[in-house]
N, C-alpha and C positions, 0 to 999 in steps of 0.2 A: 468619567464624569457624566452627570445627568444632562439632558439637552437644554433644559430651560427652567427658570423659576419666575413666577409671576408674583411681584411684591405689591400688595394692595393696601389701600387706606380705608376701605369701606367694607362693612360686613355684607351689605347687599350685593356688592360686586363679588365678594368671596362665594356667597351662596349661588350666585348666578353662574360663575365660572365653573364651580364644582358640578353643577347640574349640566352645564354644556359639555364638559369633558367626560361625563358619564355616558354620553351618547356614543353610538358606534360610528356615526357618520359626521362627527364634528369637523373633520378635515375638509369635507366637501363644502360646508358652509363657509369655511375660512379660505377655501381655494388653495390650500397648501397640502403638502404630503403629511402623513401621520408622523408624529414623533412621540416618544415615550413620555407619559405624564401620569402621575398618580393623583386623581382628584380627591382622594380621601386623606392625603398626607400633607402636612404643613411644609414639608420640604420643597414641594413644587408649587403649591398655591399658598403663599405665605402672607399672613397678616398678624400684626401684634395686637392682641386683644386688650380690652380696657380693664381687665379684672385686677391687674397688679398696678397699684398707684405709682410705683417706681418706674414703670414703663410708659406712663401716660405721655411724657414729652416726645416719645418716639412713635406714636400711633396717630391715626387720622391724617388728614391732608397736611396741616402745618408740620406735623411730626415727620411725615415722609419727605416733605420739602427740605427740612433741615437735616434729617438723619437717615435717609435711604441708604447712603453709602455705609453708615455704621451698622444699620440693620442687616445689610447684605454681606457683612464682612465674613460670616461663616460660610456663605455660599460661593465665595470667590474661587475656592479650590474644589468645590463639589459640583458646580453647575457651569456649563459652557456659556450660557446666555441668561440675561435677566431682562424682564419687562416690568417697569415701574409704572403703576397706574394711579393717578390722583385727579381730583377735581381742580379746575382753575379757580373756582369761586370759594374763597374763605378769607377771613380777616387777615390782612397783611400780605395777601398774595401779590406778587409782582407781575401777574399776568402770565399767559401761557408761555410766551417766548422767554420771559425771565425765569420761570420755573424750570423750563428745559435747560437753559444755560447754566443756572446755578447748581442744579442736581448733577448735570453732566460734568461740570468742573469738579465737584466732590467725588464723583465716581472715578474719574480719571486719576485723581490724586490718590485714590484708594487702591489702584492697581487694575481697574477695569479698562480695557481698551475700547475704543469707540464701536468696533464691530461686534462687541459682546453685549451691548445693552441698548435698550430703547426706552425713552421716557414718553409715556402717553399721558397727555394732559387733556382731560375731557372738558369741553367748552359748552356751557359754563360748569356743568355738574353731571353726575351719572344719569340723572333723569333725562338728559338729552338723548340717551340711547333708547328711551321709550317713545311711543307715539309715532313710529314710522307707519306709513299707510300700508298695513298688512293685516290680513285676517288673524294671523297668529298673535299679533299684538292685542287685538280685540279679545281673543280667547283668554289671554293671560290676565286680562282685567275682568273677565266674566261676561263679555258681550259676544253676540253672535256675529257682528260685522263691525267694520271700522266706523261707519257713519253713526252707529248707535253709541260708540265710544265718544266720538267727537261732540255729539249734541249737548250733553249736560255741561261740557266744558265751555262750549260756545255760549250757552245760556247764562253761565256764571261770569262771562267776560274774561275767561282764562285763555281762550283760543280765538283769535281773530279769523273769521271765515276767509278762506283762500290761502292762509299761511300753512307751511308744512308741519309746524309744531306749535304747542302752546307758547305763550309769551315767555321769553327766557327767564325773567325774574319771578315767574309764577309756576315753574316746573314742579317744585315740590308740592305746592297746593293742588296743582292739576292732578298729580299722582294720587293724592289723598281723596280728592273728589271722585276721580275715576274708579278707584277701589271701592268707595262707598256706593257709588251708583251701580256698579257691577256686582254688588253683593259680596265683595272680597275684603271687607274692612275689619275682619277679625284682628285682634291684637297680635302683632308680630307678622301679619301677612305681608308678603312682598311679591310683586309681580315678576321680579327678575328671574327666579329659578324657573318658573313656568315659561317665561319668554325665551330664556336661553335653551330650554329643552326643545322648543318648537322652531326657533329661528332658522330660516332657510337661506340658501345662497342668494336667492332673489332679494330677500330682505336685507342681507348684508350688502349686496351691490347697491341697494337703494339708500342705505344710510349715508347721510351727508355730514355727520359730525366729524370734524377733522381728526380728533384723537382716535376714533374707531377706524377710520380709513388708514391712518398712519400705522396702527397696530396690525391691521390685516395685511397691509403692504409689506411690513417688515417680516411677518411670519411667512409670507409667500417668498420673500427673498432668502430668508434663512433656511426654509424647508420647501423648496420648489416642488410643485406637483409634477408628475410625469408629463413630459412634453413642454413644461414651462421653463424658460431660460432664467437662471438666477441673476 
């Protein structure tokens, strides 16, 4: 069996994780041991695309909420572990705790034991993984330093001075403004692949978003680095 599958709701996350696992040193950023993963294959980084209308109910955050266990049915006997990643914020969401409880219930009923899966709910959405105070984040948006990234967002009222991130309800708008201000606003441009290519262990340690910290901790537990107790 293969070690792990990441089941994703978001194309930006898919592009970011693929870029991350193409690195030679990704395990150092995660603080875990290396494990086998194919960043070019949908068998290990798995997202249902939106091109087939019949599959639409099974994709994106609401679809993962309701159907992750069905989507992963073919992985039950091919992968040892599964990480399910989705946003907390979408219409009809029961909140982070509710999402974890309901998805876990369905996964158990589908044959996945608790030690084989992790449900990562990003609070409130994927953009919360951006804007950590790190020069690599600034570079991903096209800025030379972090203060230059912050300034246009502060001026637009999207980021309150002294706060660690933009306003939670304005994260998507902040991303768009930052891309435009940094000269990265071409159609289809996403900061996530570049950020995931550059993210360091220091930046990972500094990330306060609960979902990211949960995912990193679980990977360290499943795949302990040399000298780390599982």
